[in-house]
C-alpha positions as CSV (number, residue, x, y, z in Angstrom):
1,X,5.2,29.1,-6.3
2,X,7.3,29.1,-3.0
3,X,6.3,30.7,-0.2
4,X,8.0,33.9,1.8
5,X,7.6,33.1,5.6
6,X,7.8,36.7,7.3
7,X,7.5,37.5,11.0
8,X,7.2,41.1,12.0
9,X,6.6,42.8,15.1
10,X,3.7,45.7,14.9
11,X,4.6,48.5,16.9
12,X,2.2,51.1,17.8
13,X,2.7,54.7,16.3
14,X,3.5,56.3,19.7
15,X,6.2,53.5,20.6
16,X,7.9,53.8,17.2
17,X,11.0,56.0,17.0
18,X,14.2,55.8,15.2
19,X,16.0,54.3,17.5
20,X,13.3,51.6,17.7
21,X,13.7,51.2,13.5
22,X,17.5,51.5,13.8
23,X,17.4,48.4,16.3
24,X,15.0,46.5,14.1
25,X,16.9,46.9,11.1
26,X,20.4,46.0,12.8
27,X,18.2,42.8,13.9
28,X,17.6,42.1,10.3
29,X,20.8,42.6,9.1
30,X,22.6,40.7,11.8
31,X,20.4,37.8,11.1
32,X,22.8,35.0,8.8
33,X,19.5,33.1,8.1
34,X,17.3,36.1,7.3
35,X,20.0,37.4,4.8
36,X,20.4,33.9,3.1
37,X,16.6,33.7,2.8
38,X,16.4,37.3,1.2
39,X,19.1,36.6,-1.0
40,X,17.9,33.5,-2.4
41,X,14.2,35.1,-2.8
42,X,16.2,38.3,-4.6
43,X,17.8,35.8,-6.9
44,X,14.4,34.3,-7.9
45,X,12.7,37.5,-8.4
46,X,15.5,39.0,-10.7
47,X,15.4,35.9,-12.8
48,X,11.7,36.6,-13.5
49,X,9.3,39.2,-14.4
50,X,7.3,39.7,-11.4
51,X,5.2,42.4,-12.7
52,X,4.3,40.5,-16.1
53,X,3.6,37.3,-13.5
54,X,1.0,39.5,-11.8
55,X,-0.5,40.7,-15.0
56,X,-0.8,37.1,-16.1
57,X,-2.5,36.0,-12.7
58,X,-4.8,39.0,-12.6
59,X,-6.1,38.1,-16.2
60,X,-6.7,34.5,-15.3
61,X,-9.2,35.7,-12.7
62,X,-11.0,37.9,-15.1
């Protein structure tokens, strides 16, 4: 199973704004490496059945 690395910046609710969110989305869309990584994970997930895999893992625990 591969690991997905995520780095996020937490923003206090009182500092969150439409402008901040728009800038954050633009930063993600402008990051070629992040886009490529997302595309790779998307292809992997589309080739599998994540809900069924989750059920299998949960059933192994019970």
